[in-house]
C-alpha positions as CSV (number, residue, x, y, z in Angstrom):
1,M,-15.4,-9.5,-16.7
2,K,-11.8,-10.0,-15.4
3,Q,-11.3,-12.4,-12.4
4,L,-9.6,-10.9,-9.3
5,G,-6.0,-11.8,-8.7
6,G,-4.8,-13.3,-5.4
7,M,-3.8,-10.0,-3.8
8,D,-7.1,-8.4,-4.7
9,A,-9.1,-11.3,-3.3
10,N,-7.1,-11.2,-0.1
11,F,-7.9,-7.5,0.4
12,L,-11.6,-8.1,-0.2
13,N,-11.5,-11.1,2.2
14,I,-10.1,-8.8,5.0
15,E,-13.0,-6.3,4.6
16,S,-15.9,-6.6,7.1
17,S,-18.3,-4.2,8.8
18,T,-15.9,-3.8,11.7
19,T,-12.6,-3.6,9.8
20,Y,-12.9,-1.4,6.7
21,G,-10.7,0.8,4.7
22,H,-8.3,-1.9,3.3
23,V,-9.6,-1.2,-0.2
24,S,-9.3,2.4,-1.1
25,S,-8.2,4.8,-3.8
26,L,-6.3,8.1,-4.1
27,T,-8.7,11.0,-4.8
28,I,-7.5,14.6,-5.3
29,F,-10.0,17.2,-4.0
30,E,-9.4,20.5,-5.8
31,P,-11.6,23.5,-4.8
32,E,-13.4,25.2,-7.6
33,P,-11.9,28.5,-8.7
34,G,-13.4,31.4,-6.7
35,T,-14.9,29.3,-3.9
36,G,-12.0,29.8,-1.5
37,G,-11.8,26.1,-0.7
38,A,-15.6,25.7,0.0
39,G,-15.6,22.5,-2.2
40,L,-13.2,20.8,0.3
41,D,-15.4,21.8,3.2
42,I,-18.5,20.4,1.6
43,T,-16.7,17.2,0.8
44,K,-15.4,16.9,4.4
45,R,-18.9,17.5,5.8
46,A,-20.4,14.9,3.4
47,I,-17.8,12.3,4.6
48,L,-18.2,13.1,8.3
49,S,-22.0,13.1,8.1
50,R,-21.9,9.4,7.3
51,M,-20.1,8.6,10.6
52,R,-21.0,8.2,14.3
53,P,-20.3,11.4,16.4
54,E,-17.4,9.8,18.3
55,R,-15.9,8.6,15.0
56,Q,-16.4,12.1,13.5
57,E,-14.2,13.7,16.1
58,R,-11.4,11.2,15.6
59,V,-11.5,11.5,11.8
60,L,-11.7,15.3,11.9
61,F,-8.6,15.3,14.2
62,V,-6.7,13.1,11.8
63,W,-7.9,15.1,8.8
64,E,-6.7,18.4,10.3
65,K,-3.4,16.9,11.5
66,A,-2.7,15.4,8.1
67,I,-3.2,18.8,6.4
68,E,-1.0,20.5,9.0
69,Q,1.8,18.0,8.7
70,T,1.7,17.9,4.9
71,G,1.9,21.7,4.7
72,G,4.8,21.7,7.2
73,Y,6.7,19.0,5.2
74,F,6.4,20.9,1.9
75,Y,7.3,24.2,3.5
76,S,10.5,22.7,5.0
77,R,11.4,21.0,1.7
78,L,10.9,24.3,-0.1
79,L,13.0,26.2,2.4
80,L,15.8,23.6,2.2
81,S,15.6,23.7,-1.6
82,V,16.2,27.5,-1.6
83,I,19.1,27.2,0.8
84,N,20.6,24.3,-1.2
85,G,20.1,26.0,-4.5
86,F,21.7,29.3,-3.3
87,G,24.7,27.4,-2.0
88,M,25.1,25.6,-5.3
89,Y,24.7,28.9,-7.2
90,L,27.6,30.4,-5.2
91,V,29.8,27.4,-5.8
92,L,29.0,27.4,-9.5
93,R,29.6,31.2,-9.9
94,L,32.9,31.1,-8.0
95,N,34.0,28.3,-10.4
96,N,32.8,30.2,-13.5
97,V,30.4,27.4,-14.5
98,P,28.1,28.5,-17.3
99,F,24.3,28.4,-16.7
100,A,24.9,28.6,-12.9
101,A,21.4,29.9,-12.0
102,P,19.3,27.2,-13.9
103,L,21.7,24.4,-12.7
104,A,21.4,25.6,-9.1
105,I,17.6,25.8,-9.3
106,F,17.5,22.3,-10.8
107,E,19.8,20.9,-8.2
108,G,18.0,22.5,-5.3
109,I,14.5,21.3,-6.3
110,V,15.6,17.8,-7.4
111,A,17.9,17.2,-4.4
112,E,15.2,18.1,-1.9
113,F,12.0,16.7,-3.5
114,I,13.2,13.3,-4.8
115,P,14.0,11.0,-1.8
116,I,17.2,9.1,-1.7
117,V,18.5,9.5,-5.2
118,G,17.6,13.1,-5.7
119,T,20.8,14.3,-4.2
120,Y,22.8,12.3,-6.7
121,I,20.7,13.3,-9.7
122,G,20.6,16.9,-8.7
123,G,24.4,17.1,-8.2
124,A,25.2,15.2,-11.4
125,A,24.0,17.8,-13.9
126,P,26.1,20.7,-12.5
127,I,29.1,18.5,-12.2
128,L,28.7,17.3,-15.8
129,V,28.4,20.9,-17.1
130,A,31.4,22.0,-15.0
131,C,33.5,19.2,-16.3
132,A,32.4,19.5,-19.9
133,P,35.1,20.7,-22.3
134,G,34.8,24.2,-23.7
């Protein structure tokens, strides 16, 4: 068995019956095909059933708000990606750059969904193609 490192030991040291949740993992809950998302509802009920009623209300509020905010984030990123890609497509077509559509789609998606450097990466490919000889 492998001994815990210093960081892991510190996280376990923080855990107690009153302050929990420092040690966790990422779990993806995917509904079974054809259930209409019933698997997620069953999981939510199973998690909430292990909590006190006042805690259930608070966790349920956070759960619903997180789903709402995440959906809004992806919707806005997708909308911005379409707008950005369309603008890039127009610029590439006006300059007679080959492969304007795939380059614009790439630029729109990469520029909006990769934080900080996505704009540079997304813009580099169309610029390289536009500047390529031939």
